[in-house]
py3Dmol code that shows the C-alpha trace and the ligand (Angstrom):
import py3Dmol

protein = """\
ATOM      1  CA  LEU A   1      -6.453   9.773 -22.777  1.00  0.00           C
ATOM      2  CA  GLY A   2      -9.510  10.564 -20.662  1.00  0.00           C
ATOM      3  CA  THR A   3      -8.720  12.189 -17.332  1.00  0.00           C
ATOM      4  CA  LEU A   4      -4.968  11.832 -17.958  1.00  0.00           C
ATOM      5  CA  ASN A   5      -5.455  14.937 -20.125  1.00  0.00           C
ATOM      6  CA  LEU A   6      -5.784  16.821 -16.836  1.00  0.00           C
ATOM      7  CA  ILE A   7      -2.024  16.357 -16.357  1.00  0.00           C
ATOM      8  CA  THR A   8      -0.958  19.372 -18.396  1.00  0.00           C
ATOM      9  CA  PRO A   9       2.684  20.422 -18.901  1.00  0.00           C
ATOM     10  CA  GLU A  10       2.057  23.161 -16.308  1.00  0.00           C
ATOM     11  CA  ARG A  11       0.911  20.572 -13.752  1.00  0.00           C
ATOM     12  CA  VAL A  12       3.982  18.414 -14.463  1.00  0.00           C
ATOM     13  CA  ALA A  13       6.267  21.418 -13.982  1.00  0.00           C
ATOM     14  CA  GLU A  14       4.538  22.169 -10.654  1.00  0.00           C
ATOM     15  CA  ALA A  15       4.910  18.516  -9.659  1.00  0.00           C
ATOM     16  CA  GLY A  16       8.676  18.913 -10.014  1.00  0.00           C
ATOM     17  CA  ALA A  17       8.560  21.292  -7.047  1.00  0.00           C
ATOM     18  CA  GLU A  18       7.530  18.331  -4.857  1.00  0.00           C
ATOM     19  CA  ILE A  19      11.091  17.018  -5.056  1.00  0.00           C
ATOM     20  CA  ARG A  20      12.960  18.110  -1.935  1.00  0.00           C
ATOM     21  CA  THR A  21      15.325  15.291  -0.971  1.00  0.00           C
ATOM     22  CA  GLY A  22      15.643  13.293  -4.202  1.00  0.00           C
ATOM     23  CA  ARG A  23      14.769  10.068  -2.359  1.00  0.00           C
ATOM     24  CA  THR A  24      13.048   7.492  -4.581  1.00  0.00           C
ATOM     25  CA  PHE A  25      10.460   4.833  -3.730  1.00  0.00           C
ATOM     26  CA  PRO A  26       9.498   2.099  -6.223  1.00  0.00           C
ATOM     27  CA  LEU A  27       5.844   1.120  -5.794  1.00  0.00           C
ATOM     28  CA  GLY A  28       5.798  -2.067  -7.872  1.00  0.00           C
ATOM     29  CA  ILE A  29       5.327  -5.549  -6.416  1.00  0.00           C
ATOM     30  CA  THR A  30       7.462  -8.373  -7.812  1.00  0.00           C
ATOM     31  CA  PHE A  31       6.297 -10.232 -10.916  1.00  0.00           C
ATOM     32  CA  ASP A  32       6.404 -13.671  -9.276  1.00  0.00           C
ATOM     33  CA  THR A  33       5.388 -17.131 -10.463  1.00  0.00           C
ATOM     34  CA  ASP A  34       3.543 -17.412  -7.144  1.00  0.00           C
ATOM     35  CA  GLY A  35       1.826 -14.036  -7.415  1.00  0.00           C
ATOM     36  CA  ALA A  36      -1.796 -13.274  -6.619  1.00  0.00           C
ATOM     37  CA  TRP A  37      -3.226 -15.086  -9.664  1.00  0.00           C
ATOM     38  CA  GLY A  38      -3.564 -18.853  -9.465  1.00  0.00           C
ATOM     39  CA  ASP A  39      -4.616 -21.527 -11.922  1.00  0.00           C
ATOM     40  CA  ASP A  40      -8.270 -20.879 -11.160  1.00  0.00           C
ATOM     41  CA  THR A  41      -8.733 -17.675 -13.141  1.00  0.00           C
ATOM     42  CA  PHE A  42      -8.450 -16.001 -16.515  1.00  0.00           C
ATOM     43  CA  ARG A  43      -5.063 -14.519 -15.556  1.00  0.00           C
ATOM     44  CA  ILE A  44      -1.678 -16.141 -15.127  1.00  0.00           C
ATOM     45  CA  ASN A  45       1.217 -15.110 -12.935  1.00  0.00           C
ATOM     46  CA  THR A  46       4.498 -14.301 -14.607  1.00  0.00           C
ATOM     47  CA  ARG A  47       6.358 -17.276 -16.087  1.00  0.00           C
ATOM     48  CA  HIS A  48      10.010 -16.355 -16.579  1.00  0.00           C
ATOM     49  CA  PHE A  49      12.643 -18.434 -18.314  1.00  0.00           C
ATOM     50  CA  LEU A  50      15.902 -17.988 -20.149  1.00  0.00           C
ATOM     51  CA  THR A  51      16.458 -18.822 -23.807  1.00  0.00           C
ATOM     52  CA  VAL A  52      20.236 -18.596 -23.444  1.00  0.00           C
ATOM     53  CA  ASP A  53      22.046 -19.090 -20.166  1.00  0.00           C
ATOM     54  CA  GLY A  54      25.351 -19.987 -18.550  1.00  0.00           C
ATOM     55  CA  GLY A  55      24.499 -23.697 -18.577  1.00  0.00           C
ATOM     56  CA  ASP A  56      24.573 -23.593 -22.362  1.00  0.00           C
ATOM     57  CA  GLU A  57      28.283 -22.811 -22.401  1.00  0.00           C
ATOM     58  CA  ARG A  58      29.667 -26.266 -23.266  1.00  0.00           C
ATOM     59  CA  GLY A  59      26.659 -27.936 -24.787  1.00  0.00           C
ATOM     60  CA  LEU A  60      25.769 -25.151 -27.135  1.00  0.00           C
ATOM     61  CA  VAL A  61      29.291 -24.564 -28.437  1.00  0.00           C
ATOM     62  CA  ASP A  62      29.631 -28.328 -29.067  1.00  0.00           C
ATOM     63  CA  ALA A  63      26.253 -28.479 -30.778  1.00  0.00           C
ATOM     64  CA  LEU A  64      27.113 -25.563 -32.995  1.00  0.00           C
ATOM     65  CA  ASP A  65      30.413 -27.221 -33.912  1.00  0.00           C
ATOM     66  CA  GLU A  66      28.669 -30.402 -34.951  1.00  0.00           C
ATOM     67  CA  ARG A  67      26.116 -29.056 -37.368  1.00  0.00           C
ATOM     68  CA  GLU A  68      25.992 -26.834 -40.345  1.00  0.00           C
ATOM     69  CA  ILE A  69      25.095 -23.369 -39.226  1.00  0.00           C
ATOM     70  CA  VAL A  70      22.280 -22.067 -41.359  1.00  0.00           C
ATOM     71  CA  SER A  71      20.500 -19.316 -39.487  1.00  0.00           C
ATOM     72  CA  THR A  72      21.796 -15.861 -38.698  1.00  0.00           C
ATOM     73  CA  ALA A  73      20.946 -16.442 -35.048  1.00  0.00           C
ATOM     74  CA  ASP A  74      23.038 -19.628 -34.877  1.00  0.00           C
ATOM     75  CA  ARG A  75      25.923 -17.926 -36.669  1.00  0.00           C
ATOM     76  CA  MET A  76      25.774 -15.073 -34.182  1.00  0.00           C
ATOM     77  CA  LEU A  77      25.803 -17.468 -31.236  1.00  0.00           C
ATOM     78  CA  ALA A  78      28.616 -19.568 -32.730  1.00  0.00           C
ATOM     79  CA  ASN A  79      30.794 -16.572 -33.458  1.00  0.00           C
ATOM     80  CA  SER A  80      30.142 -15.088 -30.080  1.00  0.00           C
ATOM     81  CA  TRP A  81      30.430 -18.229 -27.921  1.00  0.00           C
ATOM     82  CA  ARG A  82      33.604 -19.557 -29.552  1.00  0.00           C
ATOM     83  CA  LYS A  83      35.295 -16.506 -28.118  1.00  0.00           C
ATOM     84  CA  SER A  84      35.227 -15.430 -24.494  1.00  0.00           C
ATOM     85  CA  MET A  85      32.012 -13.395 -24.399  1.00  0.00           C
ATOM     86  CA  ARG A  86      28.957 -15.052 -22.835  1.00  0.00           C
ATOM     87  CA  PHE A  87      25.419 -13.741 -22.420  1.00  0.00           C
ATOM     88  CA  ALA A  88      22.019 -14.682 -21.115  1.00  0.00           C
ATOM     89  CA  ASP A  89      18.611 -13.784 -22.551  1.00  0.00           C
ATOM     90  CA  ASP A  90      15.172 -14.086 -21.064  1.00  0.00           C
ATOM     91  CA  VAL A  91      11.468 -14.272 -21.845  1.00  0.00           C
ATOM     92  CA  VAL A  92       8.318 -13.766 -19.808  1.00  0.00           C
ATOM     93  CA  ILE A  93       4.810 -15.039 -20.388  1.00  0.00           C
ATOM     94  CA  MET A  94       2.322 -13.207 -18.230  1.00  0.00           C
ATOM     95  CA  SER A  95      -1.048 -11.555 -18.023  1.00  0.00           C
ATOM     96  CA  LEU A  96      -0.406  -7.833 -18.335  1.00  0.00           C
ATOM     97  CA  GLN A  97      -2.763  -7.326 -15.374  1.00  0.00           C
ATOM     98  CA  SER A  98      -1.225  -9.946 -13.055  1.00  0.00           C
ATOM     99  CA  ALA A  99       0.851  -7.603 -10.850  1.00  0.00           C
ATOM    100  CA  THR A 100       1.375  -3.835 -10.526  1.00  0.00           C
ATOM    101  CA  GLN A 101      -0.413  -2.325 -13.523  1.00  0.00           C
ATOM    102  CA  TRP A 102      -2.561   0.314 -15.132  1.00  0.00           C
ATOM    103  CA  ASP A 103      -6.013  -0.569 -16.450  1.00  0.00           C
ATOM    104  CA  GLY A 104      -6.371   1.231 -19.781  1.00  0.00           C
ATOM    105  CA  LEU A 105      -9.565   2.715 -21.186  1.00  0.00           C
ATOM    106  CA  ALA A 106     -10.357  -0.369 -23.289  1.00  0.00           C
ATOM    107  CA  HIS A 107     -10.258  -2.677 -20.249  1.00  0.00           C
ATOM    108  CA  ALA A 108     -13.897  -2.487 -19.091  1.00  0.00           C
ATOM    109  CA  TRP A 109     -17.232  -1.247 -20.440  1.00  0.00           C
ATOM    110  CA  TYR A 110     -20.997  -1.765 -20.484  1.00  0.00           C
ATOM    111  CA  ASP A 111     -23.861  -1.537 -22.997  1.00  0.00           C
ATOM    112  CA  ASP A 112     -21.505  -2.191 -25.917  1.00  0.00           C
ATOM    113  CA  ARG A 113     -19.838   1.186 -25.527  1.00  0.00           C
ATOM    114  CA  LEU A 114     -16.321   2.014 -24.279  1.00  0.00           C
ATOM    115  CA  TYR A 115     -15.188   5.385 -22.969  1.00  0.00           C
ATOM    116  CA  ASN A 116     -15.778   8.235 -25.441  1.00  0.00           C
ATOM    117  CA  ASP A 117     -18.678   6.343 -27.079  1.00  0.00           C
ATOM    118  CA  VAL A 118     -16.272   3.944 -28.791  1.00  0.00           C
ATOM    119  CA  PRO A 119     -18.054   0.759 -29.989  1.00  0.00           C
ATOM    120  CA  ALA A 120     -17.135  -2.381 -28.047  1.00  0.00           C
ATOM    121  CA  SER A 121     -16.587  -4.144 -31.379  1.00  0.00           C
ATOM    122  CA  SER A 122     -13.294  -2.240 -31.610  1.00  0.00           C
ATOM    123  CA  VAL A 123     -11.832  -4.650 -29.001  1.00  0.00           C
ATOM    124  CA  THR A 124     -11.056  -7.969 -30.691  1.00  0.00           C
ATOM    125  CA  SER A 125      -8.527 -10.787 -30.284  1.00  0.00           C
ATOM    126  CA  ARG A 126      -6.165  -8.516 -32.250  1.00  0.00           C
ATOM    127  CA  GLY A 127      -6.338  -6.002 -29.417  1.00  0.00           C
ATOM    128  CA  ALA A 128      -8.062  -2.694 -28.794  1.00  0.00           C
ATOM    129  CA  GLY A 129      -8.451  -0.798 -32.050  1.00  0.00           C
ATOM    130  CA  ARG A 130      -9.343   2.315 -30.004  1.00  0.00           C
ATOM    131  CA  ASN A 131      -8.475   3.478 -26.466  1.00  0.00           C
ATOM    132  CA  GLY A 132      -5.415   1.146 -26.328  1.00  0.00           C
ATOM    133  CA  ILE A 133      -2.637   1.711 -23.798  1.00  0.00           C
ATOM    134  CA  GLU A 134      -0.189   2.746 -26.529  1.00  0.00           C
ATOM    135  CA  HIS A 135      -1.831   6.178 -26.631  1.00  0.00           C
ATOM    136  CA  VAL A 136      -0.903   6.645 -22.973  1.00  0.00           C
ATOM    137  CA  ALA A 137       2.592   5.261 -23.564  1.00  0.00           C
ATOM    138  CA  ARG A 138       3.223   7.902 -26.213  1.00  0.00           C
ATOM    139  CA  ARG A 139       3.019  10.564 -23.517  1.00  0.00           C
ATOM    140  CA  GLY A 140       3.899   8.602 -20.384  1.00  0.00           C
ATOM    141  CA  ILE A 141       2.400   9.222 -16.956  1.00  0.00           C
ATOM    142  CA  VAL A 142       4.309  11.717 -14.823  1.00  0.00           C
ATOM    143  CA  GLY A 143       2.672  14.056 -12.349  1.00  0.00           C
ATOM    144  CA  ARG A 144       1.906  15.100  -8.801  1.00  0.00           C
ATOM    145  CA  ALA A 145       0.685  12.241  -6.630  1.00  0.00           C
ATOM    146  CA  VAL A 146      -1.067  12.444  -3.289  1.00  0.00           C
ATOM    147  CA  LEU A 147      -1.070   9.438  -0.977  1.00  0.00           C
ATOM    148  CA  LEU A 148      -4.244   8.962   1.070  1.00  0.00           C
ATOM    149  CA  ASP A 149      -3.167   6.545   3.790  1.00  0.00           C
ATOM    150  CA  VAL A 150      -6.563   5.260   4.925  1.00  0.00           C
ATOM    151  CA  ALA A 151      -5.032   2.434   6.991  1.00  0.00           C
ATOM    152  CA  GLY A 152      -2.694   4.940   8.676  1.00  0.00           C
ATOM    153  CA  PHE A 153      -5.634   7.291   9.326  1.00  0.00           C
ATOM    154  CA  ARG A 154      -7.490   4.466  11.074  1.00  0.00           C
ATOM    155  CA  GLY A 155      -4.346   3.420  12.964  1.00  0.00           C
ATOM    156  CA  VAL A 156      -4.478  -0.167  11.644  1.00  0.00           C
ATOM    157  CA  ASP A 157      -2.087  -2.322   9.590  1.00  0.00           C
ATOM    158  CA  HIS A 158      -4.844  -2.938   7.071  1.00  0.00           C
ATOM    159  CA  LEU A 159      -8.569  -2.401   6.639  1.00  0.00           C
ATOM    160  CA  PRO A 160     -10.923  -5.358   7.269  1.00  0.00           C
ATOM    161  CA  ALA A 161     -11.785  -7.643   4.355  1.00  0.00           C
ATOM    162  CA  ASN A 162     -14.221  -6.145   1.841  1.00  0.00           C
ATOM    163  CA  GLU A 163     -14.417  -2.820   3.698  1.00  0.00           C
ATOM    164  CA  ALA A 164     -15.569   0.031   1.446  1.00  0.00           C
ATOM    165  CA  ILE A 165     -14.082   3.532   1.758  1.00  0.00           C
ATOM    166  CA  TYR A 166     -16.574   6.372   1.247  1.00  0.00           C
ATOM    167  CA  ALA A 167     -16.063   9.977   0.179  1.00  0.00           C
ATOM    168  CA  ASP A 168     -16.462  11.421   3.677  1.00  0.00           C
ATOM    169  CA  GLU A 169     -13.539   9.299   4.889  1.00  0.00           C
ATOM    170  CA  LEU A 170     -11.381  10.492   1.972  1.00  0.00           C
ATOM    171  CA  ASP A 171     -12.133  14.073   3.082  1.00  0.00           C
ATOM    172  CA  ALA A 172     -11.244  13.175   6.683  1.00  0.00           C
ATOM    173  CA  VAL A 173      -7.939  11.573   5.610  1.00  0.00           C
ATOM    174  CA  CYS A 174      -7.060  14.693   3.590  1.00  0.00           C
ATOM    175  CA  ALA A 175      -7.842  16.925   6.575  1.00  0.00           C
ATOM    176  CA  THR A 176      -5.809  14.818   9.017  1.00  0.00           C
ATOM    177  CA  GLN A 177      -2.828  14.564   6.692  1.00  0.00           C
ATOM    178  CA  GLY A 178      -3.027  18.229   5.661  1.00  0.00           C
ATOM    179  CA  SER A 179      -3.370  17.125   2.024  1.00  0.00           C
ATOM    180  CA  THR A 180      -5.106  19.010  -0.757  1.00  0.00           C
ATOM    181  CA  VAL A 181      -6.096  17.125  -3.908  1.00  0.00           C
ATOM    182  CA  THR A 182      -5.821  19.479  -6.880  1.00  0.00           C
ATOM    183  CA  PRO A 183      -6.984  18.998 -10.509  1.00  0.00           C
ATOM    184  CA  GLY A 184      -4.693  16.649 -12.421  1.00  0.00           C
ATOM    185  CA  ASP A 185      -3.362  14.863  -9.328  1.00  0.00           C
ATOM    186  CA  ILE A 186      -2.813  11.112  -9.261  1.00  0.00           C
ATOM    187  CA  LEU A 187      -4.346   9.619  -6.142  1.00  0.00           C
ATOM    188  CA  LEU A 188      -2.712   6.729  -4.269  1.00  0.00           C
ATOM    189  CA  VAL A 189      -5.109   5.018  -1.841  1.00  0.00           C
ATOM    190  CA  ARG A 190      -3.543   2.794   0.818  1.00  0.00           C
ATOM    191  CA  THR A 191      -5.671   0.115   2.481  1.00  0.00           C
ATOM    192  CA  GLY A 192      -2.712  -1.957   3.768  1.00  0.00           C
ATOM    193  CA  TRP A 193      -4.189  -5.003   1.990  1.00  0.00           C
ATOM    194  CA  TRP A 194      -1.178  -5.824  -0.183  1.00  0.00           C
ATOM    195  CA  SER A 195       0.970  -6.659   2.850  1.00  0.00           C
ATOM    196  CA  THR A 196      -1.593  -9.243   4.000  1.00  0.00           C
ATOM    197  CA  TYR A 197      -0.721 -11.292   0.917  1.00  0.00           C
ATOM    198  CA  ARG A 198       3.001 -11.461   1.647  1.00  0.00           C
ATOM    199  CA  GLY A 199       3.836 -14.715   3.353  1.00  0.00           C
ATOM    200  CA  ARG A 200       0.285 -16.017   3.136  1.00  0.00           C
ATOM    201  CA  GLN A 201       0.090 -16.986  -0.518  1.00  0.00           C
ATOM    202  CA  ASP A 202      -3.641 -17.679  -0.364  1.00  0.00           C
ATOM    203  CA  ALA A 203      -4.308 -15.922  -3.619  1.00  0.00           C
ATOM    204  CA  ALA A 204      -8.030 -16.629  -3.990  1.00  0.00           C
ATOM    205  CA  ALA A 205      -8.848 -15.413  -0.460  1.00  0.00           C
ATOM    206  CA  TRP A 206      -6.674 -12.317  -0.920  1.00  0.00           C
ATOM    207  CA  ARG A 207      -8.453 -11.422  -4.130  1.00  0.00           C
ATOM    208  CA  ALA A 208     -11.948 -12.082  -2.783  1.00  0.00           C
ATOM    209  CA  GLY A 209     -11.450  -9.991   0.360  1.00  0.00           C
ATOM    210  CA  CYS A 210      -9.938  -6.717  -0.835  1.00  0.00           C
ATOM    211  CA  PRO A 211     -10.971  -3.550   0.981  1.00  0.00           C
ATOM    212  CA  GLY A 212     -11.045  -0.534  -1.328  1.00  0.00           C
ATOM    213  CA  LEU A 213     -13.021   2.440  -2.575  1.00  0.00           C
ATOM    214  CA  SER A 214     -16.789   2.328  -2.560  1.00  0.00           C
ATOM    215  CA  TRP A 215     -18.135   2.765  -6.068  1.00  0.00           C
ATOM    216  CA  THR A 216     -19.909   5.850  -4.748  1.00  0.00           C
ATOM    217  CA  ALA A 217     -16.505   7.523  -4.302  1.00  0.00           C
ATOM    218  CA  ALA A 218     -16.354   7.891  -8.112  1.00  0.00           C
ATOM    219  CA  GLU A 219     -18.303  11.124  -7.688  1.00  0.00           C
ATOM    220  CA  TRP A 220     -15.643  12.479  -5.282  1.00  0.00           C
ATOM    221  CA  LEU A 221     -12.889  11.615  -7.786  1.00  0.00           C
ATOM    222  CA  PHE A 222     -14.879  13.332 -10.540  1.00  0.00           C
ATOM    223  CA  GLN A 223     -15.456  16.490  -8.510  1.00  0.00           C
ATOM    224  CA  LYS A 224     -11.757  16.712  -7.589  1.00  0.00           C
ATOM    225  CA  ASP A 225     -10.682  16.284 -11.253  1.00  0.00           C
ATOM    226  CA  VAL A 226      -8.378  13.415 -10.304  1.00  0.00           C
ATOM    227  CA  ALA A 227      -6.268  12.292 -13.286  1.00  0.00           C
ATOM    228  CA  ALA A 228      -5.759   8.663 -12.211  1.00  0.00           C
ATOM    229  CA  VAL A 229      -6.220   6.589  -9.056  1.00  0.00           C
ATOM    230  CA  ALA A 230      -4.134   3.643  -7.840  1.00  0.00           C
ATOM    231  CA  ALA A 231      -4.402   1.394  -4.803  1.00  0.00           C
ATOM    232  CA  ASP A 232      -2.665  -1.474  -2.997  1.00  0.00           C
ATOM    233  CA  ASN A 233      -5.490  -3.902  -3.713  1.00  0.00           C
ATOM    234  CA  LEU A 234      -6.827  -5.876  -6.635  1.00  0.00           C
ATOM    235  CA  ALA A 235      -9.254  -3.502  -8.296  1.00  0.00           C
ATOM    236  CA  VAL A 236      -9.062  -0.069  -6.574  1.00  0.00           C
ATOM    237  CA  GLU A 237     -12.682  -0.674  -5.537  1.00  0.00           C
ATOM    238  CA  ALA A 238     -13.583  -3.039  -2.680  1.00  0.00           C
ATOM    239  CA  SER A 239     -14.132  -6.685  -3.646  1.00  0.00           C
ATOM    240  CA  GLY A 240     -17.603  -8.096  -3.170  1.00  0.00           C
ATOM    241  CA  GLN A 241     -19.498  -4.797  -3.334  1.00  0.00           C
ATOM    242  CA  GLY A 242     -21.309  -6.063  -6.429  1.00  0.00           C
ATOM    243  CA  HIS A 243     -24.202  -3.978  -7.594  1.00  0.00           C
ATOM    244  CA  GLU A 244     -27.272  -5.284  -9.402  1.00  0.00           C
ATOM    245  CA  TRP A 245     -26.075  -3.229 -12.348  1.00  0.00           C
ATOM    246  CA  ALA A 246     -22.427  -4.403 -12.516  1.00  0.00           C
ATOM    247  CA  GLY A 247     -19.931  -6.709 -10.803  1.00  0.00           C
ATOM    248  CA  LEU A 248     -17.302  -3.948 -10.635  1.00  0.00           C
ATOM    249  CA  PRO A 249     -19.398  -0.768 -10.528  1.00  0.00           C
ATOM    250  CA  MET A 250     -16.438   1.581  -9.907  1.00  0.00           C
ATOM    251  CA  HIS A 251     -14.771   0.214 -13.047  1.00  0.00           C
ATOM    252  CA  MET A 252     -17.854   1.119 -15.060  1.00  0.00           C
ATOM    253  CA  LEU A 253     -18.103   4.644 -13.694  1.00  0.00           C
ATOM    254  CA  ALA A 254     -14.344   5.329 -13.701  1.00  0.00           C
ATOM    255  CA  ILE A 255     -13.007   3.635 -16.826  1.00  0.00           C
ATOM    256  CA  ARG A 256     -16.082   3.712 -19.041  1.00  0.00           C
ATOM    257  CA  ASP A 257     -17.926   6.868 -18.018  1.00  0.00           C
ATOM    258  CA  MET A 258     -15.146   9.153 -16.749  1.00  0.00           C
ATOM    259  CA  GLY A 259     -12.151   7.899 -18.732  1.00  0.00           C
ATOM    260  CA  LEU A 260     -10.281   7.463 -15.436  1.00  0.00           C
ATOM    261  CA  THR A 261      -7.253   5.149 -15.577  1.00  0.00           C
ATOM    262  CA  LEU A 262      -7.016   2.763 -12.588  1.00  0.00           C
ATOM    263  CA  GLY A 263      -3.769   1.459 -11.051  1.00  0.00           C
ATOM    264  CA  GLU A 264      -3.917  -1.854  -9.219  1.00  0.00           C
ATOM    265  CA  MET A 265      -1.694  -3.971  -6.952  1.00  0.00           C
ATOM    266  CA  TRP A 266       0.678  -1.158  -6.014  1.00  0.00           C
ATOM    267  CA  ASN A 267       2.844  -1.485  -2.908  1.00  0.00           C
ATOM    268  CA  LEU A 268       2.261   1.653  -0.855  1.00  0.00           C
ATOM    269  CA  ASP A 269       3.718   0.526   2.486  1.00  0.00           C
ATOM    270  CA  ASP A 270       7.227   2.013   2.294  1.00  0.00           C
ATOM    271  CA  ILE A 271       6.100   5.332   0.897  1.00  0.00           C
ATOM    272  CA  ALA A 272       3.375   5.543   3.576  1.00  0.00           C
ATOM    273  CA  ALA A 273       5.932   4.963   6.325  1.00  0.00           C
ATOM    274  CA  ASP A 274       8.073   7.765   4.909  1.00  0.00           C
ATOM    275  CA  CYS A 275       5.098  10.138   4.613  1.00  0.00           C
ATOM    276  CA  ARG A 276       4.151   9.486   8.228  1.00  0.00           C
ATOM    277  CA  GLU A 277       7.705  10.325   9.241  1.00  0.00           C
ATOM    278  CA  ASP A 278       8.111  13.615   7.372  1.00  0.00           C
ATOM    279  CA  GLY A 279       4.442  14.617   7.284  1.00  0.00           C
ATOM    280  CA  ARG A 280       4.511  15.165   3.493  1.00  0.00           C
ATOM    281  CA  TYR A 281       1.985  13.143   1.503  1.00  0.00           C
ATOM    282  CA  SER A 282       2.525  14.697  -1.947  1.00  0.00           C
ATOM    283  CA  MET A 283       5.297  13.722  -4.360  1.00  0.00           C
ATOM    284  CA  LEU A 284       6.341  13.379  -7.987  1.00  0.00           C
ATOM    285  CA  LEU A 285       5.211  10.115  -9.598  1.00  0.00           C
ATOM    286  CA  ALA A 286       6.479   8.529 -12.820  1.00  0.00           C
ATOM    287  CA  ALA A 287       4.594   5.429 -14.003  1.00  0.00           C
ATOM    288  CA  PRO A 288       4.726   5.114 -17.794  1.00  0.00           C
ATOM    289  CA  PRO A 289       2.993   2.078 -19.311  1.00  0.00           C
ATOM    290  CA  LEU A 290       4.693  -0.114 -21.898  1.00  0.00           C
ATOM    291  CA  ALA A 291       4.004   0.781 -25.532  1.00  0.00           C
ATOM    292  CA  ILE A 292       2.132  -2.395 -26.501  1.00  0.00           C
ATOM    293  CA  PRO A 293      -0.200  -1.514 -29.398  1.00  0.00           C
ATOM    294  CA  GLY A 294      -3.776  -2.531 -28.667  1.00  0.00           C
ATOM    295  CA  ALA A 295      -3.119  -3.615 -25.077  1.00  0.00           C
ATOM    296  CA  VAL A 296      -5.886  -2.895 -22.581  1.00  0.00           C
ATOM    297  CA  GLY A 297      -3.492  -2.497 -19.658  1.00  0.00           C
ATOM    298  CA  SER A 298       0.187  -2.501 -18.852  1.00  0.00           C
ATOM    299  CA  PRO A 299       2.574  -3.778 -16.187  1.00  0.00           C
ATOM    300  CA  ILE A 300       4.569  -0.992 -14.517  1.00  0.00           C
ATOM    301  CA  ASN A 301       7.089  -0.288 -11.804  1.00  0.00           C
ATOM    302  CA  PRO A 302       5.947   3.144 -10.637  1.00  0.00           C
ATOM    303  CA  VAL A 303       8.507   5.318  -8.857  1.00  0.00           C
ATOM    304  CA  VAL A 304       7.873   8.332  -6.660  1.00  0.00           C
ATOM    305  CA  VAL A 305      10.419  10.990  -5.827  1.00  0.00           C
ATOM    306  CA  LYS A 306      10.163  13.114  -2.684  1.00  0.00           C
TER     307      LYS A 306
END
"""
ligand_1 = """\
8
UVW
C -10.992 -7.389 -13.712
O -10.727 -8.262 -12.913
C -12.008 -7.596 -14.783
O -10.416 -6.221 -13.726
P -9.309 -5.563 -12.745
O -8.062 -6.347 -12.755
O -9.147 -4.230 -13.341
O -9.866 -5.498 -11.369
"""
view = py3Dmol.view(width=600, height=400)
view.addModel(protein, "pdb")
view.setStyle({"model": 0}, {"cartoon": {"style": "trace"}})
view.addModel(ligand_1, "xyz")
view.setStyle({"model": 1}, {"stick": {}})
view.zoomTo()
view.show()
């Protein structure tokens, strides 16, 4: 589980004390067909359709009447639909990383080694034989979260495109907010960038311009014993800060070297507005991944409680 092991039962019990009003804030964006992934990449936005719906009412009952019913599924539909009950059923086809999500520890690596010295050959088209997200799902992710509202600290709606956030600014945000990051905390970093996508729908430009953490901030996260870090951008780290050594250097240091789970494309605007109002930037967070064996990430709808 990497740094998620820092969220001990004691830390979860302490996190419960963050609940004062019982108000809840979902941090997930919608899983839209016109989300931030276009046709130009290796990811697809969510495709959602129904396999049974209200429009089937006449046609399906007639069709079932006209043919011999052989399968259990048809028999179930026939029996059900000839009486008054109706139902709808749906399916999605999506990239697990196309909207609000966790990157698991088999998502990124270098030099043929994953986190914990696991050989890269363990990730195949059958999935991740080691470090898969199902190990996280078995325990869930619940803990104390601290929001670092960098955009709020700077007094802007959002940071400029490709702006990197360094450790000294994280310290300054903590000081201004009166926040202390303690071992096992989940960090939420707000750049304001997600809201620039709403209404614009220029997915490629949004993805290419994300402000976010400098890769050098990995050391700060390590020293603070942060359990996981999530942000309202594409990759937690700033886009376009490529390093001669890696295209996404923070991913290499965080996921591969530290075992630090990254949360991407979270919507932190509403919770930030509430924190500014009551001056409290810590909260209980629940964000369990789906139990998909061998998956290297998972869609989520994280919820915080204040
Ligand atoms: C890649 O794009 C490879 O990863 P992520 O979605 O974690 O930024």
